[in-house]
Backbone as a ProteinNet text record, in pm:
[ID]
protein_1_A
[PRIMARY]
MNKHVGRLQREVSEAREHRTGNDSDDSSSEDEEQRPRPSEEEIERMEEKLEAAQADQKNLFLIIFQHNTQVERYSQTLSTLLFTQDLDPHILDAFNQFVALRS
[TERTIARY]
-140.4	-148.6	-88.1	-8.1	-16.9	-118.7	-231.9	-362.2	-433.4	-421.3	-530.2	-433.6	-327.9	-238.7	-300.6	-316.8	-324	-471.2	-564.6	-740	-721.1	-641.6	-649.4	-632.7	-522	-454.2	-604.6	-605.1	-730.5	-835	-847.5	-993.9	-921.8	-835.4	-820.8	-830.7	-709.9	-754.7	-829.1	-938.2	-1090.8	-1170.8	-1144.7	-1256.3	-1143.5	-1019.5	-1017	-1048	-1002.6	-1102.6	-1233.6	-1297.7	-1445.7	-1477.8	-1407.2	-1383.3	-1388.1	-1289.1	-1215.5	-1282.8	-1403.3	-1470.4	-1403.1	-1339.1	-1244.5	-1212.2	-1361	-1361.2	-1298.7	-1258.5	-1217.4	-1295.1	-1426.2	-1510.1	-1626.4	-1648	-1743.2	-1905.8	-1874.2	-1971.1	-2030.6	-1983.5	-2061.2	-2173.2	-2151.5	-2336.4	-2399.3	-2525.3	-2633.3	-2583.3	-2518.9	-2515.1	-2388.5	-2329.7	-2165	-2223.6	-2313.9	-2362.8	-2410.6	-2463	-2559.8	-2499.4	-2353.8	-2296.9	-2248.2	-2266.5	-2183.3	-2071.7	-2033.4	-1858.3	-1779.3	-1708.1	-1633.6	-1616.5	-1591.7	-1536.7	-1406.9	-1367.5	-1188.6	-1162.2	-1188.6	-1241.3	-1204.9	-1345.1	-1336.5	-1229.2	-1157.4	-1005.7	-934.5	-912.5	-825.7	-795	-909.1	-926.6	-904.8	-900.9	-896.8	-742.5	-691.1	-550.2	-405.2	-521.2	-474.2	-494.2	-550.7	-596.5	-483.2	-512.6	-335.2	-215.6	-193.7	-78.1	-60.9	-151.2	-109.5	-68.3	-151	-179.4	-12.3	34	130.2	287.6	239.2	367.4	315.4	208.1	253.9	288.4	261.3	338.3	457.7	510.5	677.7	745.7	591.9	699.4	703.5	578.8	583.3	681	734.9	873.2	984.8	947.6	1139.9	1079.6	1007.7	1007.5	1030.8	976.9	1052.4	1152.6	1198.5	1361	1440.8	1443.9	1515.1	1538	1415.7	1398.2	1402.7	1538	1525.4	1528.9	1572.8	1571.9	1422.8	1291.7	1188.9	1148.6	1230.4	1249.5	1346.8	1417.8	1567.7	1463.9	1441.4	1271.4	1197.2	1135.9	1064	1123.1	1239.4	1300.6	1227.1	1241.1	1240.2	1093.6	965.9	783.3	822.4	892.7	905.8	959.2	1057.9	1105.5	983.8	914.5	866.3	700.5	700.3	550.2	537.1	611.7	651.3	770.2	902.2	968.2	1015.9	875.6	874.3	1010.6	1010.3	1057.3	994.9	842.3	781.5	815.6	849.4	837.9	1016	969.1	1013	1206.3	1274.9	1360.9	1500.1	1438.5	1553.8	1477.4	1331.3	1329.6	1367.8	1357.5	1372.3	1557	1622.3	1791.3	1794.8	1740.6	1735	1739.6	1629.5	1644.4	1681.4	1788.1	1850	1994.8	2045	2120.4	2128.8	1972	1950	1977.8	1916.5	1879.2	2073.6	2179.4	2293	2377.6	2346.9	2414.2	2389	2290.9	2271.3	2342.2	2357	2343.2	2541.5
652.8	577.6	443.8	424	301.1	217.3	313.1	284.2	273.1	265.3	282	56.8	92.8	-22	-144.5	-125.8	-209.8	-243.5	-168.1	-222.6	-283.5	-200.6	-315.5	-456.2	-509.3	-659.7	-715.1	-647.9	-700.2	-774.7	-640.5	-683.2	-816.2	-785	-915.6	-1042.3	-1023	-1182.3	-1196	-1119.8	-1201.5	-1250.3	-1163.9	-1189.7	-1331.2	-1375.1	-1498.6	-1619.9	-1593.9	-1669.8	-1668	-1546.2	-1634.1	-1704.7	-1734.2	-1745.2	-1874.8	-1910.7	-2066.2	-2137.6	-2029.6	-2079.2	-2139.5	-2137.6	-2084.4	-2000.3	-1920.6	-1876.8	-1904.6	-1894.4	-1917	-1856.2	-1794.7	-1762.8	-1845.8	-1986.3	-2053.4	-2019.2	-1876.9	-1781.9	-1697.5	-1721.8	-1568.4	-1558.1	-1377.3	-1383.5	-1404.4	-1380.3	-1449.8	-1344.1	-1218.1	-1157.6	-1173	-1242.9	-1279.1	-1401.7	-1520.3	-1629.1	-1610.4	-1460.8	-1447.4	-1403.2	-1320.3	-1261.2	-1356	-1294.4	-1378.7	-1401.1	-1509.1	-1503.7	-1438.4	-1393.7	-1307.4	-1403.9	-1309.3	-1382.4	-1360.2	-1471.9	-1436.4	-1322.7	-1284.2	-1135.4	-1008.7	-1045	-935.6	-921.4	-1086	-1062.1	-1028	-1057.8	-1008.7	-828.5	-823.2	-635.1	-568.6	-636.1	-616.3	-623.2	-711.7	-748.3	-619.8	-592.5	-470.4	-348.8	-349.1	-202.2	-218	-294.8	-301.9	-326.7	-331.4	-369.6	-224.7	-117.7	2.3	81	68.2	65.5	82.1	-16.9	-65.6	13	47	80.3	247.8	358.3	435	513.7	365.8	374.1	362.8	273.4	266.7	420.9	463.9	593.9	694.4	693.5	808.5	830	719.2	682.2	734.2	672.2	766.8	844.7	948.9	1067.6	1145.5	1085.8	1211.8	1144.4	1006.5	1036.5	1111.2	1124	1224	1283.6	1369.7	1506.4	1554.4	1467.4	1470	1620.3	1694.4	1861.4	1925.5	1870.7	1868.3	1788.9	1713.4	1599	1731.5	1740.4	1848.2	1954.2	2053.8	2102.7	2087.6	2004.1	1953.2	1915.9	1838.3	1767.3	1827.5	1925.2	1969.6	1897.6	1921.9	1891.9	1797.1	1694.2	1519.6	1466.1	1551	1481.4	1501.1	1616.6	1649.3	1585.7	1521.3	1469.7	1300.4	1286	1151.5	1073.6	1078.4	1009.1	1078.9	1012.2	983.6	851.5	888.6	784.1	612.8	612.2	501.5	460	492	389.5	332.4	230.7	146.6	190.3	166.8	179.2	191.1	102.6	93.9	244.8	251.5	357.7	478.7	488.6	628.4	638.1	511.7	558	587.2	562.3	568	738.6	793.7	920.4	966.1	975.1	1036.6	1084.2	944	957.1	1026.8	1024.5	1133	1254.9	1252.4	1452.7	1472.8	1373.8	1383.7	1452.9	1344.7	1386.3	1532.9	1614	1701.4	1837.2	1783	1866.8	1950.4
-26.9	-181.4	-108.8	-29.8	76.9	142.6	130.5	223.1	96.8	-51	-133	-190.9	-201	-253.8	-155.6	-23	65.8	6.8	32.2	3.5	-106	-265.4	-373.5	-291.9	-268.2	-220.9	-186.8	-53.2	-10.5	-54.5	-153.4	-232.9	-322.7	-396.9	-518.4	-418.9	-306.6	-253.2	-205	-135.8	-115.4	-236.6	-370	-441.3	-510.1	-491.1	-523.2	-457.1	-318.2	-194.7	-192.1	-241.8	-292	-427.3	-498.1	-660.9	-653.8	-567.2	-531.9	-414.8	-324.1	-259.8	-64.5	-139.1	16.1	162.7	156.7	214.5	381.7	485.1	616.4	711.1	671.7	822.5	762	832.1	826	863.2	925.4	977.2	886.3	757.7	626.5	649.9	605.2	684.1	539.6	528	405.3	270.7	295.4	212.2	108.9	202.7	159.2	90.2	134.7	50.1	-108.9	-64.7	-206.9	-319.3	-272.1	-348.8	-464	-587.7	-699.8	-700.1	-714.7	-743	-882.4	-847.2	-959.8	-1027.7	-1170.8	-1297.3	-1314.6	-1383.5	-1405.5	-1474	-1546.2	-1566.5	-1503.4	-1413.7	-1303.3	-1226	-1142.8	-1092.2	-1194.5	-1309.2	-1414.9	-1427.7	-1420.8	-1413.2	-1246.5	-1164.1	-1002.6	-1017.6	-1071.8	-1040.1	-1116.1	-1257.7	-1353.4	-1297.7	-1183.6	-1078.9	-989.6	-937.8	-832.7	-889.4	-1006.4	-1059.6	-1167.4	-1171.4	-1157.1	-1042.5	-916.8	-844.3	-757.5	-781.1	-747.9	-831.3	-928.4	-1069.4	-1022.5	-946.7	-908.6	-753.2	-721.7	-576.4	-627.5	-647.8	-759.5	-762.3	-856.1	-904.4	-809.7	-758.2	-629.6	-535.8	-476.4	-401.2	-484	-663.6	-701.1	-711.7	-749	-770.3	-649.4	-559.2	-379.5	-366.9	-398.5	-357.3	-433.7	-613.3	-649.8	-706.1	-643.1	-652.4	-500.4	-461.8	-279.1	-231.2	-321.3	-221.5	-189.3	-261.7	-196	-32.2	-14.7	73.1	199.6	132.8	216.9	263.3	204.8	204.1	345.7	364.9	458.6	537.1	565.8	656.7	806.7	825.5	971.8	1001.2	902.7	929.1	941.9	873.3	851.8	960.8	988.1	1132.3	1231.5	1240.9	1370.1	1400.2	1218.2	1223.3	1193.6	1105.5	1064.6	1106.9	1138.9	1168.5	1265	1399.5	1543.9	1595.9	1736.9	1777.6	1786.1	1730.2	1756.4	1655.4	1517.3	1416.2	1422.2	1285.5	1279.5	1261.1	1377.8	1413.6	1257.1	1191.3	1031	944.7	954.7	892.9	923.4	1031.5	1121.7	1085.1	1127.4	1079	935.8	844.9	678.8	647.9	763.8	768.5	806.3	907.2	969.6	946.9	890.8	732	630.3	543.6	479.5	471.7	626.7	690.3	688.3	787	793.4	666.7	533.6	436.4	383.3	382.7	378.4	435.8	593.7	681.9	663.9
[MASK]
+++++++++++++++++++++++++++++++++++++++++++++++++++++++++++++++++++++++++++++++++++++++++++++++++++++++

């Protein structure tokens, strides 16, 4: 879901840049030059799709953390595969605090 939202954010940003003609790469390919500029309606549809994906992402996080019994059930697997020492220390600390609350 995070990758999906990130991809949509990039697409909207690129469409806005292409719409205004502010491409930062002066050596753009011929395909990009011949590609029609997106209309305002197309950009608005892309933004709506992005907003819907962000709302889905938010709801997913809320569901996960409100139905914390599922997270607790898989905490050992999550700890082994996801919450390793190379993760951001703030996130790792929050997860460790969550696990400590349940033990």
